N, C-alpha and C positions, 0 to 999 in steps of 0.2 A: 503493500500499499503506500501511498505518497505522503508527504509531510502532513498533509491536511487532515489525516486520518490516522496518525499516528499519536501516541500518548505515552510518556515517559513517566514510570510509576517510581516513587523512591520511597519506600517504606520498608518496616520490620520482616524479617525471615524467622523470626523464633517461634516456637508450636503454639505459645500463648496469641499470637496474633495469628494465626492461620486461618481461623474462620473469618476475620476482617479480611486478610488478604484475599482468600478465596471469593469473597463476596465481592469485592473492589476489582478483580482480575472480570469475574464473571459478568459484572455491569459495564465495563468497557466492552468487553466483546459484545454484548448485546445490543450497545448503541452503535457498533459497527466500527470501534475504534482498534487500532492494533495496537495492544501493550508491549512496550519494552522495558525488561526489567533487570536490574543490575545481578540480579542471582542469576540469570541465564548466560551472562557474560563467559566466553571463552578464557581458559586459563592460559592461552599461549599467548596473551597481548596483556600489554600494561593496562589493570584496570580502570585507572583514572582516564586515560586515552578513549576506552571504550565509553565509559560513560559521558565523556564530552562528545563523542561521537551520536549516542544515542539523545542527547540533548538536543544537539544540531538538526537532527534527524525527525524530531517532533514538535508540532504546533502545539500539541496540549500537555501537561504538566502536574503530574498530582504527586503530593508530597505529604507523607503523612507523618509527623514530627512526634506522634506521641508515645513513641520509646526511648526518645533521644534522651533520657534523662534517667537517674540512678532509680532501679525498679524495686530494689531492696536495700536495705541498710549496709554502709561500706561499699556498693559498689559505685566505680566510675560512669559519669555519663558517657553516652557515644555520639559523637558529632559528625558522625558521617550523613547523615540526612540533613542537616542542618546547611551542612556544605556544598552537599549537590543542590539543595533548592538554591543557594547562594548562586551557585553556577548558572542556574535555568534562570533565576531573574537577572543574570547580568547578561547572558545572552540574549535576553528580551529587550534589555534597554542599551546594548552597545554592538548589539548584532547587526547584519545586514536588513535591508528592507522585507525580507520574508519573517526573519528571526522576530523581529520587531512585531509578528500579529500573534506571538505566542501567548495562549491563555493558562495561567498557574493557579490551580486548586491547593491551599494547605489547610490539611487536616490536622486536627489535635484531640484527644479525651476530652479535655476542658479548654473552651472557647479562648480565654484570656490567661493562660498560662505562660506560653512563650512571649507577649507582649509584656509580662512581669521580668522576665529574664533577657528577652533580647529586644530591647527598646526599637532599634531600628527598624523591627518587623512590624510596629504599631502600622504603618502604613497599610499593610495588608490584610484583605479579609481571611480570615481564618475560620472554618466549620470545624464547629465539635461533632464526634459523633458515639461518645460515652460509651466506647468500647461496643457497641452494638452494631451489628451487620447491615438491620434492617435501616437504621438511622443513616450508617454508611452511603448505601445504595440510594437513598435520598436524597443525600448531600450531593452526590456525584450526579445523580439525574438532573437535578435542580439546576447545578451548575453547568453542565453541558448544555442544558436547554437554553441557558442564558447568553451561551456563546456559540449558537449555530443558528443557522435559518433553516436548518432542517425540522421539520417536525420529530419532537422524541415522545418516545414512550413512557407512559405514567408509570412513576416509581412501584408501584402495587404491582403492574405487570411483571415487572422487571423482578420483583421479590418473589411473585408466585412462580415465576420459570425458576428463579434461581435454586429455589425450596424443591420443587420437581425435578430438577436435573440432580439435586445432589441425593435425593431418594432413588431416582433410576441408576445413578453411577453406583452407587451401594449395592442396587440389585444385579447390574449387569457384571460387576466385578469380583462378587464376591462368590462366584464359579471358580475363578481363577487365582484371585487375590486374598490375602490375610486382612483381616481390619486395620491391622498395623500399617500393612502396604498401602492401604487408601489412605490412611490418617498421614502418613508420611512421604505422598506421592510429590516427586519434584513437581515444580510449579511448571516447567515446561509440557510436564506429559498432561496436567491439568486443562492447561491450553489446550491441546491436541482436542481431547475429550470434550470440551465445551465447545467448540468449533464445529464438530462433528453433528454435536446435538443442537444447538440454535435453530438450524433452517428446519429440521423436523417439528418443532413447537412451534415457530412462526407459521407455518404451512398448515397446521393443524386448525 
């Protein structure tokens, strides 16, 4: 897909975030966007160069900063996600004419957390998802609707489709996969299953 349909997703990949990650990826695919994620990067190239290539290839950027802080006492916060957000904002501010058409969505668990710790981000609109997949899908859908001239499906339709896909995936794969295989499925495999499934759902 071309620049106009590509979305760079910058988010956590830990097991606790997995339900949100799957909802996020599913909703972008349902909205006919092509997701680019750092987790699917090749190990043969310098990671930051690949991330910059993804950013330059995508009109849309979704950045979830909800895990860019210490999650347990004594843990150091991780700043990869705010760093990649900065690269994306920089591309939209200082890039060529095409890059200046970029649209960026910033997600967080609590809406004002990052405005407290990174004051320079206060000018950006931040959407909170409360660690709830349904809320996340709604925020992504509404953001996309505000940034495209295309007709966008209601978020309730996407939510119903997401739950139906999750159920169908379990039923289909349990014959050949363990529950652990399904739960720990690489996001690249998940994307392939979603892409194969969505057309049949939309055509019903």
